[in-house]
Backbone as CSV, one residue per row, in Angstrom:
resi,resn,N_x,N_y,N_z,CA_x,CA_y,CA_z,C_x,C_y,C_z
1,MET,0.852,-1.188,0.000,0.000,0.000,0.000,0.887,1.238,0.000
2,ILE,0.597,2.188,-0.869,1.336,3.440,-0.950,0.388,4.577,-0.624
3,ARG,0.803,5.447,0.274,-0.044,6.541,0.711,0.666,7.863,0.488
4,PHE,-0.064,8.863,0.106,0.490,10.195,-0.120,0.036,11.122,0.989
5,HIS,0.972,11.903,1.513,0.676,12.772,2.643,1.165,14.186,2.352
6,SER,0.487,15.155,2.902,0.955,16.531,2.891,0.756,17.073,4.288
7,ARG,1.815,17.568,4.942,1.714,17.993,6.341,2.199,19.436,6.507
8,LEU,1.634,20.099,7.495,2.072,21.433,7.852,3.430,21.354,8.520
9,LEU,4.377,22.157,8.076,5.708,22.142,8.672,5.670,22.809,10.035
10,THR,6.195,22.086,11.041,6.240,22.623,12.403,7.579,22.335,13.021
11,GLY,7.888,23.081,14.080,9.081,22.780,14.872,10.386,23.164,14.230
12,LEU,10.407,24.144,13.312,11.661,24.489,12.637,12.698,25.009,13.614
13,ALA,12.252,25.771,14.576,13.217,26.283,15.545,13.827,25.154,16.356
14,ALA,13.003,24.171,16.703,13.513,23.032,17.470,14.515,22.241,16.660
15,ALA,14.236,22.047,15.388,15.171,21.303,14.543,16.482,22.048,14.410
16,ALA,16.393,23.352,14.247,17.611,24.140,14.091,18.494,24.053,15.321
17,ALA,17.855,23.894,16.469,18.610,23.774,17.715,18.991,22.342,18.036
18,LEU,18.621,21.403,17.116,18.921,19.975,17.308,18.361,19.443,18.618
19,LEU,17.085,19.779,18.886,16.432,19.289,20.087,15.755,17.971,19.798
20,CYS,15.605,17.152,20.858,14.854,15.908,20.758,13.552,16.080,21.504
21,ALA,12.537,15.342,21.076,11.256,15.411,21.773,10.685,14.027,21.943
22,SER,10.013,13.800,23.057,9.257,12.573,23.245,7.952,12.702,22.490
23,PRO,7.356,11.574,22.036,6.103,11.654,21.294,5.043,12.413,22.074
24,GLY,4.439,13.394,21.390,3.343,14.123,21.991,3.759,15.237,22.924
25,SER,5.049,15.503,23.038,5.477,16.563,23.943,6.235,17.626,23.191
26,ALA,6.344,18.802,23.782,7.094,19.876,23.154,8.585,19.629,23.313
27,PRO,9.402,20.062,22.335,10.835,19.861,22.456,11.405,20.596,23.664
28,VAL,12.188,19.879,24.468,12.825,20.467,25.634,14.284,20.049,25.650
29,LEU,15.178,20.969,25.787,16.601,20.670,25.809,17.024,20.325,27.229
30,THR,17.520,19.092,27.414,18.004,18.653,28.710,19.379,18.055,28.550
31,ALA,20.056,17.815,29.687,21.384,17.200,29.618,21.315,15.829,28.978
32,ALA,20.244,15.082,29.265,20.108,13.748,28.686,19.987,13.816,27.174
33,HIS,19.270,14.841,26.679,19.097,14.964,25.238,20.421,15.212,24.536
34,LEU,21.340,15.873,25.195,22.621,16.169,24.551,23.373,14.896,24.196
35,ASP,23.112,13.820,24.907,23.770,12.555,24.624,23.124,11.810,23.468
36,HIS,21.879,12.180,23.128,21.150,11.378,22.161,20.803,12.121,20.882
37,CYS,20.795,13.451,20.893,20.525,14.174,19.658,21.685,13.986,18.703
38,PHE,21.389,13.744,17.442,22.460,13.591,16.468,22.758,14.930,15.830
39,ALA,24.001,15.326,15.859,24.463,16.508,15.143,25.720,16.122,14.392
40,PRO,25.756,16.252,13.051,26.942,15.850,12.303,28.219,16.461,12.832
41,SER,28.162,17.687,13.330,29.372,18.344,13.810,29.915,17.701,15.068
42,GLU,29.081,16.866,15.750,29.515,16.224,16.980,30.046,14.821,16.744
43,HIS,30.214,14.438,15.490,30.534,13.048,15.187,31.939,12.645,15.609
44,GLY,32.810,13.604,15.837,34.166,13.253,16.256,35.174,13.820,15.282
45,ALA,36.292,14.309,15.787,37.261,15.012,14.951,37.783,14.170,13.811
46,ALA,38.079,12.896,14.072,38.666,12.060,13.031,37.717,11.892,11.856
47,THR,36.435,11.668,12.150,35.490,11.447,11.085,35.106,12.744,10.404
48,VAL,34.951,13.814,11.166,34.630,15.096,10.551,35.731,15.496,9.587
49,GLY,36.970,15.222,9.957,38.069,15.534,9.064,38.007,14.748,7.780
50,ALA,37.480,13.502,7.863,37.404,12.657,6.681,36.194,12.987,5.824
51,ARG,35.221,13.728,6.394,33.956,13.938,5.711,34.132,14.648,4.381
52,SER,35.062,15.581,4.287,35.244,16.314,3.048,35.750,15.419,1.930
53,ALA,36.406,14.303,2.286,36.965,13.415,1.280,36.111,12.187,1.048
54,ASN,35.237,11.844,1.964,34.475,10.615,1.839,33.008,10.854,2.154
55,PRO,32.121,10.620,1.183,30.701,10.915,1.399,30.018,10.004,2.411
56,ARG,30.661,8.907,2.818,30.054,8.043,3.823,30.177,8.615,5.241
57,ALA,31.067,9.576,5.423,31.387,10.054,6.770,30.206,10.767,7.430
58,GLY,30.265,10.844,8.771,29.245,11.542,9.542,27.954,10.774,9.680
59,ASP,28.023,9.419,9.666,26.783,8.648,9.549,26.206,8.136,10.855
60,HIS,26.772,8.500,11.986,26.125,8.232,13.271,26.705,9.162,14.323
61,ARG,26.037,9.240,15.477,26.527,10.122,16.533,27.856,9.598,17.060
62,SER,28.663,10.482,17.612,29.968,10.096,18.128,29.818,9.219,19.360
63,ILE,30.757,8.299,19.526,30.790,7.419,20.688,32.187,7.513,21.297
64,SER,32.288,8.062,22.495,33.584,8.151,23.161,33.961,6.783,23.716
65,LYS,35.224,6.626,24.109,35.650,5.348,24.694,34.905,5.066,26.001
66,ALA,34.650,6.101,26.766,33.909,5.918,28.015,32.480,5.455,27.731
67,GLN,31.829,6.072,26.748,30.476,5.656,26.377,30.484,4.233,25.835
68,GLN,31.514,3.916,25.057,31.634,2.581,24.488,31.727,1.527,25.593
69,ALA,32.523,1.820,26.616,32.663,0.888,27.738,31.335,0.713,28.476
70,THR,30.599,1.799,28.644,29.299,1.729,29.310,28.324,0.888,28.501
71,ILE,28.329,1.071,27.189,27.440,0.306,26.309,27.754,-1.185,26.401
72,GLU,29.033,-1.531,26.372,29.402,-2.948,26.440,29.008,-3.563,27.779
73,SER,29.175,-2.807,28.858,28.789,-3.292,30.185,27.285,-3.530,30.256
74,GLU,26.516,-2.587,29.754,25.063,-2.720,29.770,24.613,-3.895,28.906
75,THR,25.281,-4.082,27.771,24.930,-5.192,26.885,25.119,-6.529,27.589
76,LYS,26.236,-6.692,28.280,26.492,-7.939,29.012,25.431,-8.194,30.079
77,LYS,25.026,-7.139,30.776,24.000,-7.280,31.800,22.672,-7.710,31.184
78,ARG,22.327,-7.100,30.059,21.064,-7.441,29.402,21.064,-8.890,28.915
79,LEU,22.153,-9.303,28.326,22.243,-10.675,27.828,22.184,-11.675,28.974
80,ALA,22.810,-11.329,30.099,22.776,-12.222,31.271,21.354,-12.360,31.806
81,ARG,20.622,-11.237,31.845,19.237,-11.285,32.329,18.348,-12.111,31.404
82,ARG,18.642,-12.044,30.115,17.845,-12.775,29.141,18.319,-14.220,28.978
83,LYS,19.447,-14.542,29.641,20.048,-15.867,29.545,20.242,-16.271,28.091
84,ALA,20.652,-15.284,27.291,20.889,-15.533,25.874,22.080,-14.716,25.417
85,SER,22.830,-15.237,24.487,24.004,-14.526,23.974,23.874,-14.201,22.506
86,GLY,22.757,-14.545,21.917,22.604,-14.278,20.499,21.169,-14.493,20.070
87,ALA,20.948,-14.510,18.768,19.606,-14.675,18.231,19.640,-15.673,17.090
88,GLY,18.531,-16.412,16.935,18.410,-17.311,15.801,18.036,-16.520,14.563
89,PRO,17.590,-17.206,13.515,17.168,-16.491,12.298,16.096,-15.455,12.614
90,VAL,16.237,-14.272,12.042,15.313,-13.173,12.320,14.889,-12.536,10.998
91,THR,13.603,-12.331,10.828,13.093,-11.580,9.684,12.639,-10.212,10.182
92,ILE,13.249,-9.177,9.647,12.995,-7.812,10.093,11.985,-7.135,9.174
93,ARG,10.959,-6.574,9.764,9.944,-5.830,9.011,10.510,-4.452,8.638
94,VAL,10.349,-4.073,7.379,10.931,-2.828,6.877,9.826,-1.896,6.379
95,TYR,9.905,-0.650,6.843,9.010,0.409,6.365,9.862,1.466,5.674
96,VAL,9.553,1.753,4.434,10.298,2.750,3.672,9.440,3.997,3.529
97,HIS,10.046,5.150,3.823,9.360,6.435,3.735,10.058,7.277,2.669
98,VAL,9.396,7.525,1.561,9.958,8.297,0.454,9.616,9.757,0.664
99,MET,10.644,10.577,0.887,10.432,12.001,1.124,10.676,12.784,-0.173
100,GLU,9.604,13.045,-0.888,9.711,13.759,-2.161,9.646,15.270,-1.931
101,SER,10.189,16.022,-2.879,10.027,17.474,-2.851,8.647,17.813,-3.408
102,SER,8.281,19.072,-3.312,6.974,19.494,-3.808,6.854,19.328,-5.316
103,THR,7.995,19.236,-5.995,7.990,19.055,-7.457,8.188,17.597,-7.855
104,GLY,8.303,16.703,-6.865,8.434,15.290,-7.168,9.851,14.759,-7.194
105,ALA,10.846,15.603,-6.891,12.228,15.123,-6.833,12.348,14.091,-5.712
106,GLY,13.092,13.033,-5.965,13.247,11.982,-4.975,12.150,10.940,-5.009
107,ASN,11.312,10.978,-6.046,10.214,10.030,-6.177,10.753,8.685,-6.666
108,VAL,11.328,7.933,-5.753,11.954,6.652,-6.079,10.868,5.627,-6.404
109,SER,11.052,4.896,-7.478,10.042,3.936,-7.914,9.968,2.728,-6.992
110,ASP,8.834,2.067,-7.011,8.659,0.846,-6.224,9.674,-0.216,-6.644
111,SER,9.963,-0.279,-7.928,10.891,-1.307,-8.410,12.297,-1.098,-7.851
112,ARG,12.729,0.156,-7.722,14.053,0.420,-7.142,14.063,0.105,-5.652
113,ILE,12.973,0.367,-4.977,12.887,0.004,-3.562,12.941,-1.516,-3.408
114,ASP,12.246,-2.238,-4.266,12.292,-3.702,-4.235,13.716,-4.199,-4.475
115,ARG,14.417,-3.568,-5.422,15.803,-3.957,-5.685,16.684,-3.675,-4.475
116,GLN,16.412,-2.585,-3.773,17.183,-2.272,-2.574,16.982,-3.337,-1.494
117,ILE,15.766,-3.771,-1.308,15.502,-4.830,-0.326,16.192,-6.128,-0.760
118,ASP,16.226,-6.390,-2.058,16.943,-7.566,-2.566,18.423,-7.491,-2.202
119,VAL,19.029,-6.308,-2.391,20.446,-6.132,-2.048,20.658,-6.351,-0.559
120,LEU,19.763,-5.822,0.255,19.868,-5.998,1.702,19.857,-7.486,2.060
121,ASN,18.955,-8.238,1.453,18.878,-9.666,1.741,20.083,-10.434,1.199
122,GLN,20.581,-10.038,0.046,21.771,-10.689,-0.514,22.990,-10.466,0.374
123,THR,23.204,-9.229,0.785,24.409,-8.922,1.553,24.354,-9.504,2.956
124,TYR,23.176,-9.609,3.538,23.060,-10.166,4.888,22.964,-11.692,4.893
125,SER,22.843,-12.291,3.713,22.818,-13.752,3.630,24.129,-14.312,3.095
126,GLY,25.124,-13.443,2.872,26.405,-13.900,2.353,26.397,-14.158,0.865
127,LYS,25.415,-13.575,0.172,25.276,-13.800,-1.264,25.351,-12.496,-2.034
128,ASP,26.305,-11.657,-1.649,26.544,-10.399,-2.361,26.649,-10.691,-3.851
129,ALA,25.868,-9.981,-4.654,25.845,-10.243,-6.094,27.204,-10.037,-6.735
130,ASP,28.019,-9.149,-6.173,29.344,-8.882,-6.732,30.417,-9.801,-6.157
131,HIS,30.254,-10.194,-4.893,31.276,-10.993,-4.204,30.605,-12.016,-3.287
132,PRO,29.996,-13.072,-3.823,29.325,-14.055,-2.970,30.323,-14.856,-2.134
133,GLY,29.830,-15.447,-1.058,30.684,-16.311,-0.261,30.942,-15.837,1.148
134,GLY,30.328,-14.719,1.565,30.504,-14.231,2.919,29.632,-14.998,3.890
135,PRO,29.809,-14.784,5.193,28.990,-15.485,6.180,27.534,-15.014,6.147
136,ASP,26.639,-15.936,6.430,25.222,-15.632,6.514,24.941,-15.061,7.901
137,THR,24.398,-13.866,7.973,24.141,-13.229,9.277,22.922,-13.815,9.982
138,GLY,22.033,-14.453,9.231,20.785,-14.944,9.814,19.670,-13.919,9.795
139,PHE,19.968,-12.684,9.371,18.945,-11.644,9.297,18.391,-11.574,7.872
140,ARG,17.069,-11.474,7.791,16.394,-11.274,6.518,15.459,-10.074,6.665
141,PHE,15.092,-9.495,5.531,14.329,-8.249,5.541,13.102,-8.381,4.645
142,ARG,11.956,-7.994,5.184,10.699,-8.083,4.435,10.045,-6.706,4.371
143,LEU,9.855,-6.212,3.172,9.227,-4.906,2.989,7.745,-5.007,3.315
144,ILE,7.307,-4.210,4.291,5.920,-4.225,4.725,5.112,-3.143,4.029
145,ASP,5.683,-1.958,3.904,4.914,-0.844,3.348,5.847,0.256,2.860
146,VAL,5.336,1.044,1.929,6.031,2.232,1.427,5.108,3.427,1.590
147,ASP,5.566,4.445,2.312,4.825,5.699,2.453,5.493,6.756,1.594
148,ARG,4.695,7.631,1.015,5.252,8.721,0.204,4.727,10.058,0.722
149,TYR,5.644,10.985,0.959,5.303,12.307,1.480,5.832,13.371,0.528
150,ARG,5.025,14.362,0.247,5.477,15.494,-0.570,5.682,16.689,0.345
151,ASN,6.950,16.963,0.640,7.298,18.021,1.578,8.756,18.388,1.306
152,SER,8.976,19.530,0.731,10.328,19.900,0.308,11.305,20.028,1.471
153,THR,10.817,20.443,2.631,11.694,20.546,3.804,12.138,19.162,4.249
154,TRP,11.201,18.249,4.340,11.539,16.888,4.740,12.407,16.202,3.688
155,HIS,12.176,16.524,2.431,12.953,15.931,1.336,14.448,16.170,1.529
156,THR,14.813,17.338,2.044,16.222,17.673,2.274,16.629,17.442,3.727
157,ASP,15.877,16.617,4.426,16.151,16.227,5.812,15.976,17.386,6.789
158,GLY,15.250,18.411,6.389,14.945,19.494,7.305,13.882,19.058,8.299
159,ASP,13.942,19.615,9.509,12.984,19.283,10.556,12.967,17.773,10.804
160,SER,14.169,17.187,10.823,14.324,15.729,10.859,13.706,15.075,12.090
161,GLU,13.898,15.682,13.255,13.328,15.096,14.464,11.810,14.980,14.342
162,THR,11.193,16.005,13.794,9.739,16.024,13.675,9.243,15.005,12.672
163,TYR,9.830,14.987,11.474,9.275,14.086,10.462,9.480,12.616,10.825
164,ARG,10.590,12.294,11.479,10.784,10.891,11.871,9.806,10.494,12.986
165,ASP,9.600,11.408,13.918,8.646,11.154,14.999,7.244,10.928,14.439
166,GLN,6.868,11.727,13.430,5.504,11.667,12.902,5.282,10.514,11.924
167,THR,6.349,9.998,11.343,6.168,8.990,10.294,6.655,7.598,10.665
168,ARG,7.449,7.481,11.745,7.997,6.165,12.081,6.885,5.170,12.381
169,ARG,7.097,3.920,11.969,6.096,2.870,12.168,6.734,1.631,12.795
170,GLY,5.924,0.859,13.503,6.394,-0.381,14.091,7.060,-0.184,15.445
171,THR,7.605,-1.273,15.965,8.246,-1.286,17.273,9.759,-1.230,17.121
172,ARG,10.476,-1.577,18.199,11.940,-1.550,18.159,12.516,-2.582,17.195
173,THR,11.703,-3.570,16.792,12.171,-4.601,15.868,11.995,-4.211,14.409
174,ALA,11.350,-3.071,14.147,11.069,-2.641,12.774,12.130,-1.676,12.280
175,LEU,12.635,-1.931,11.085,13.602,-1.036,10.456,12.860,-0.004,9.619
176,ASN,12.975,1.257,10.023,12.402,2.357,9.248,13.500,3.008,8.420
177,VAL,13.223,3.195,7.133,14.202,3.777,6.211,13.577,5.013,5.572
178,TRP,14.197,6.162,5.785,13.733,7.408,5.181,14.644,7.763,4.011
179,LEU,14.082,7.937,2.828,14.849,8.290,1.638,14.786,9.797,1.444
180,VAL,15.941,10.445,1.569,16.015,11.903,1.535,17.142,12.357,0.598
181,ASP,17.282,13.653,0.471,18.356,14.242,-0.329,19.135,15.179,0.584
182,PHE,20.318,14.713,1.073,21.097,15.524,1.996,22.588,15.378,1.713
183,ASP,23.426,15.895,2.597,24.863,15.940,2.349,25.590,14.668,2.763
184,TYR,24.851,13.636,3.105,25.434,12.382,3.567,24.923,11.244,2.701
185,LEU,25.611,10.111,2.751,25.054,8.918,2.107,24.041,8.249,3.023
186,GLY,24.273,8.332,4.320,23.330,7.744,5.252,23.649,8.144,6.681
187,ILE,22.648,8.057,7.549,22.807,8.297,8.978,21.940,7.272,9.708
188,ALA,22.510,6.598,10.698,21.784,5.546,11.408,21.762,5.795,12.910
189,THR,20.773,5.223,13.565,20.731,5.198,15.028,21.236,3.839,15.506
190,PHE,21.679,3.779,16.756,22.156,2.538,17.344,21.031,1.866,18.141
191,PRO,21.094,0.547,18.323,20.019,-0.135,19.061,19.923,0.276,20.522
192,TRP,21.054,0.606,21.146,21.028,0.984,22.565,20.436,2.375,22.788
193,ASP,20.203,3.125,21.723,19.571,4.441,21.850,18.049,4.367,21.793
194,TYR,17.510,3.187,21.495,16.070,3.096,21.276,15.263,3.500,22.516
195,ALA,15.704,3.091,23.694,14.942,3.378,24.906,14.725,4.872,25.104
196,ALA,15.709,5.675,24.737,15.604,7.127,24.926,15.068,7.843,23.697
197,GLU,15.349,7.308,22.502,14.991,8.002,21.271,14.303,7.078,20.270
198,GLY,13.425,6.228,20.758,12.748,5.291,19.882,11.882,5.941,18.823
199,ASP,11.436,7.168,19.082,10.568,7.846,18.123,11.292,8.254,16.849
200,VAL,12.621,8.244,16.857,13.375,8.600,15.645,14.298,7.456,15.217
201,ASP,14.075,6.269,15.747,14.922,5.111,15.469,14.822,4.696,14.002
202,GLY,15.979,4.460,13.388,15.993,4.006,12.008,17.171,4.546,11.230
203,VAL,17.014,4.574,9.926,18.105,4.929,9.024,17.624,5.950,7.997
204,ARG,18.401,7.009,7.818,18.157,7.958,6.724,19.159,7.672,5.622
205,ILE,18.689,7.620,4.392,19.521,7.230,3.262,19.389,8.248,2.132
206,GLN,20.519,8.597,1.525,20.504,9.412,0.314,19.823,8.605,-0.796
207,TYR,18.741,9.139,-1.329,17.918,8.347,-2.241,18.650,7.951,-3.512
208,THR,19.680,8.714,-3.910,20.415,8.386,-5.132,21.380,7.219,-4.934
209,SER,21.501,6.718,-3.679,22.375,5.572,-3.422,21.667,4.242,-3.622
210,LEU,20.368,4.263,-3.852,19.658,3.023,-4.129,20.117,2.443,-5.469
211,PRO,19.939,1.147,-5.691,20.380,0.543,-6.958,19.868,1.313,-8.165
212,GLY,20.794,1.632,-9.067,20.441,2.380,-10.262,20.420,3.874,-10.085
213,GLY,20.807,4.356,-8.904,20.816,5.795,-8.638,22.016,6.500,-9.252
214,SER,22.124,7.788,-8.991,23.156,8.618,-9.617,24.353,8.901,-8.719
215,ALA,24.411,8.289,-7.525,25.541,8.517,-6.620,26.737,7.674,-7.094
216,THR,27.612,8.284,-7.858,28.740,7.574,-8.459,29.561,6.841,-7.403
217,HIS,29.826,5.564,-7.663,30.572,4.654,-6.776,29.750,4.175,-5.584
218,TYR,28.586,4.765,-5.379,27.784,4.421,-4.206,26.325,4.180,-4.601
219,ASN,26.099,3.545,-5.732,24.731,3.390,-6.230,24.346,1.940,-6.482
220,SER,24.925,1.030,-5.688,24.556,-0.381,-5.793,23.654,-0.827,-4.644
221,GLY,23.300,0.117,-3.776,22.403,-0.211,-2.673,23.090,-0.650,-1.397
222,LYS,24.433,-0.581,-1.356,25.131,-1.094,-0.178,25.308,-0.055,0.928
223,THR,24.905,1.174,0.657,24.862,2.147,1.750,23.867,1.692,2.801
224,LEU,22.733,1.168,2.375,21.754,0.682,3.353,22.297,-0.541,4.092
225,THR,23.091,-1.367,3.438,23.736,-2.487,4.130,24.613,-1.961,5.260
226,HIS,25.420,-0.947,4.965,26.319,-0.340,5.949,25.535,0.274,7.107
227,GLU,24.550,1.093,6.789,23.803,1.792,7.843,22.962,0.833,8.681
228,THR,22.433,-0.207,8.065,21.694,-1.202,8.834,22.625,-1.939,9.790
229,GLY,23.896,-2.068,9.412,24.890,-2.629,10.325,24.981,-1.819,11.607
230,HIS,24.970,-0.494,11.496,24.943,0.355,12.701,23.650,0.132,13.486
231,TRP,22.530,0.076,12.780,21.224,-0.112,13.424,21.187,-1.420,14.195
232,LEU,21.989,-2.390,13.753,22.081,-3.685,14.433,23.242,-3.741,15.424
233,GLY,23.940,-2.613,15.627,24.926,-2.544,16.697,26.383,-2.618,16.302
234,LEU,26.700,-2.528,15.019,28.097,-2.563,14.593,28.695,-1.162,14.553
235,TYR,29.969,-1.080,14.933,30.746,0.141,14.745,31.463,0.071,13.399
236,HIS,32.091,1.180,13.037,32.981,1.155,11.877,34.196,0.280,12.173
237,THR,34.789,-0.248,11.146,36.008,-1.046,11.336,37.158,-0.192,11.853
238,PHE,37.081,1.112,11.689,38.146,2.016,12.133,37.810,2.701,13.458
239,GLN,36.796,2.188,14.167,36.465,2.729,15.487,37.712,2.695,16.385
240,ASP,38.048,3.823,16.989,39.209,3.968,17.882,40.557,3.879,17.162
241,GLY,40.538,3.850,15.835,41.810,3.814,15.108,42.610,2.564,15.421
242,CYS,43.893,2.736,15.685,44.772,1.590,15.960,44.765,1.175,17.428
243,SER,44.024,1.862,18.265,44.036,1.568,19.701,42.833,0.731,20.109
244,SER,42.905,0.162,21.282,41.809,-0.649,21.825,40.722,0.256,22.413
245,PRO,39.478,-0.182,22.479,38.995,-1.521,22.129,38.577,-1.686,20.680
246,GLY,38.710,-0.659,19.866,38.334,-0.768,18.467,36.847,-0.965,18.283
247,ASP,36.491,-1.825,17.337,35.068,-2.011,17.016,34.418,-3.138,17.807
248,GLU,35.114,-3.638,18.839,34.598,-4.694,19.714,34.425,-6.025,18.979
249,VAL,35.111,-6.180,17.847,35.040,-7.414,17.069,36.463,-7.912,16.855
250,SER,36.737,-9.157,17.208,38.118,-9.657,17.219,38.672,-9.988,15.846
251,ASP,37.812,-10.234,14.860,38.334,-10.663,13.553,38.326,-9.568,12.497
252,THR,38.202,-8.303,12.906,38.404,-7.182,11.982,39.694,-6.479,12.386
253,PRO,40.741,-6.549,11.564,42.009,-5.917,11.923,41.845,-4.430,12.213
254,ALA,42.666,-3.922,13.114,42.621,-2.496,13.455,42.899,-1.656,12.218
255,GLN,42.299,-0.490,12.197,42.370,0.385,11.022,42.451,1.826,11.505
256,ALA,43.463,2.554,11.054,43.714,3.895,11.577,42.658,4.903,11.168
257,SER,42.125,4.751,9.970,41.212,5.747,9.420,40.366,5.099,8.327
258,PRO,39.298,5.774,7.906,38.430,5.192,6.877,39.154,5.009,5.547
259,SER,38.709,4.024,4.797,39.201,3.844,3.433,38.380,4.684,2.470
260,THR,38.991,5.069,1.386,38.287,5.727,0.289,38.589,4.949,-0.973
261,GLY,37.569,4.651,-1.766,37.780,3.863,-2.966,37.903,2.396,-2.622
262,CYS,38.981,1.767,-3.104,39.234,0.358,-2.800,40.746,0.144,-2.768
263,PRO,41.411,0.660,-1.717,42.882,0.686,-1.658,43.485,-0.674,-1.283
264,THR,43.574,-1.561,-2.257,44.092,-2.916,-2.026,45.466,-2.878,-1.364
265,GLY,45.645,-3.676,-0.330,46.922,-3.761,0.357,47.145,-2.707,1.414
266,ARG,46.168,-1.859,1.663,46.327,-0.806,2.668,46.542,-1.432,4.052
267,ASP,47.513,-0.916,4.786,47.842,-1.437,6.116,48.212,-0.259,7.004
268,SER,47.226,0.313,7.676,47.406,1.575,8.386,47.784,1.410,9.851
269,CYS,47.745,0.175,10.380,48.136,-0.078,11.767,49.237,-1.140,11.805
270,SER,50.070,-1.090,12.832,51.188,-2.026,12.931,50.759,-3.405,13.424
271,SER,49.547,-3.522,13.925,49.053,-4.810,14.419,48.740,-5.747,13.254
272,ARG,48.394,-6.979,13.597,48.180,-8.031,12.598,47.071,-7.677,11.610
273,GLY,47.318,-7.977,10.338,46.288,-7.908,9.314,46.239,-6.618,8.527
274,LEU,45.898,-6.752,7.243,45.666,-5.598,6.387,44.338,-4.934,6.756
275,ASP,44.174,-3.697,6.381,42.913,-3.002,6.644,41.750,-3.763,5.991
276,PRO,40.630,-3.880,6.683,39.483,-4.626,6.153,38.661,-3.802,5.156
277,ILE,39.285,-3.470,4.049,38.660,-2.559,3.084,37.429,-3.151,2.417
278,HIS,37.306,-4.474,2.427,36.162,-5.125,1.787,34.999,-5.342,2.747
279,ASP,35.158,-4.890,3.969,34.115,-5.059,4.979,33.036,-3.997,4.798
280,TYR,31.789,-4.406,4.950,30.677,-3.467,4.777,30.721,-2.297,5.746
281,MET,31.488,-2.406,6.838,31.511,-1.339,7.838,32.707,-0.415,7.689
282,ASP,33.454,-0.514,6.583,34.449,0.492,6.230,33.748,1.546,5.378
283,TYR,34.495,2.480,4.806,33.907,3.536,3.973,34.248,3.346,2.491
284,SER,34.479,2.147,2.060,34.898,1.878,0.688,33.768,2.095,-0.325
285,TYR,34.115,2.025,-1.611,33.107,2.066,-2.668,32.183,0.847,-2.540
286,ASP,30.974,0.965,-3.072,30.065,-0.178,-3.092,30.709,-1.384,-3.766
287,SER,31.417,-1.156,-4.870,32.022,-2.249,-5.621,33.125,-2.960,-4.854
288,CYS,33.673,-2.314,-3.820,34.746,-2.884,-3.013,34.200,-3.746,-1.877
289,TYR,32.989,-3.464,-1.470,32.376,-4.204,-0.370,32.169,-5.674,-0.741
290,GLN,32.406,-6.570,0.242,32.220,-7.995,0.005,31.400,-8.700,1.073
291,SER,31.641,-8.399,2.352,30.995,-9.192,3.393,31.174,-8.586,4.773
292,PHE,30.452,-9.160,5.727,30.729,-8.991,7.143,31.688,-10.107,7.554
293,THR,32.182,-10.055,8.791,33.002,-11.142,9.317,32.158,-11.988,10.271
294,PRO,32.587,-13.217,10.576,31.864,-14.017,11.573,31.727,-13.298,12.916
295,GLY,32.765,-12.547,13.313,32.689,-11.800,14.562,31.626,-10.723,14.525
296,GLN,31.483,-10.055,13.396,30.435,-9.042,13.264,29.054,-9.681,13.285
297,VAL,28.930,-10.852,12.673,27.660,-11.576,12.705,27.276,-11.885,14.150
298,SER,28.232,-12.374,14.923,27.980,-12.685,16.327,27.559,-11.450,17.093
299,ARG,28.234,-10.327,16.856,27.892,-9.092,17.569,26.477,-8.620,17.208
300,MET,26.108,-8.668,15.930,24.765,-8.249,15.542,23.704,-9.102,16.226
301,LYS,23.940,-10.393,16.320,22.987,-11.275,16.982,22.882,-10.946,18.471
302,GLN,24.020,-10.659,19.101,24.000,-10.294,20.512,23.262,-8.980,20.736
303,MET,23.515,-8.013,19.875,22.861,-6.711,20.023,21.349,-6.828,19.773
304,TRP,20.972,-7.685,18.854,19.538,-7.910,18.618,18.906,-8.487,19.879
305,ALA,19.552,-9.501,20.438,19.014,-10.144,21.643,18.955,-9.174,22.826
306,ALA,19.946,-8.296,22.933,20.024,-7.385,24.067,19.065,-6.207,23.955
307,TYR,18.901,-5.662,22.741,18.182,-4.389,22.622,16.930,-4.398,21.747
308,ARG,16.792,-5.387,20.865,15.656,-5.319,19.941,14.709,-6.511,20.039
309,ALA,15.171,-7.640,20.490,14.307,-8.827,20.546,13.155,-8.639,21.543
């Protein structure tokens, strides 16, 4: 079912101030909100510096080492309470929200959305069309509905807190994908943020990155693979650079900084292993991406069990 909506623009001042709001309440700036509101400028010096050279940069809120340690501690506690360390096969319900301009820009066809879901299922099942043979994550994705909105402000990701709050569907287990036109390839929320910011949980994607789009080097649909990895609890492969704890995954070699293109043989840290440039959680071209690692698969299952199941 496809529905067309036209809404009155509200909350511009709140969006400009990067405020968060609970459903049904007025935006209020608190100390707690400062930890959960996403602002690209707060993403961290290393990534902000890379943003001018790599369009994948700036795709989630910054995570300090102290915050990272707290998240890992909380995850262990949750898994212990649930007496589970992972998840079996999971089919994730997907809601896609097409944010068109008033003139129809960004009106992505149903067929391209279907192709995007196909890519998501291929990459998460280890059957990447370009590089098959990776591990099967056990996650599958089923498109439930497509909503279409004509709103030029929302089309360019303006008033983002408001439009996500008003359009998000499903529970913590539902992946919401907003197709917009902005300065990033994608921006994702983390699963551990759902309790505080569930009303905006999901992934924003540059609509030209869908299969057949015009985003050169990034138009095979694998941006959504990358951002969904964050939504399922993965960090970048270059998290913390060459220092510990890195991305909390033992089988992804340390990486000093994001990759650009497909730099075969790159080795930016003195520790074991070449940079994982073919990993979906680096910043490589779509054509360079090949797979997740078994360790990343395990982490996604644990994060699902801890925060989304």
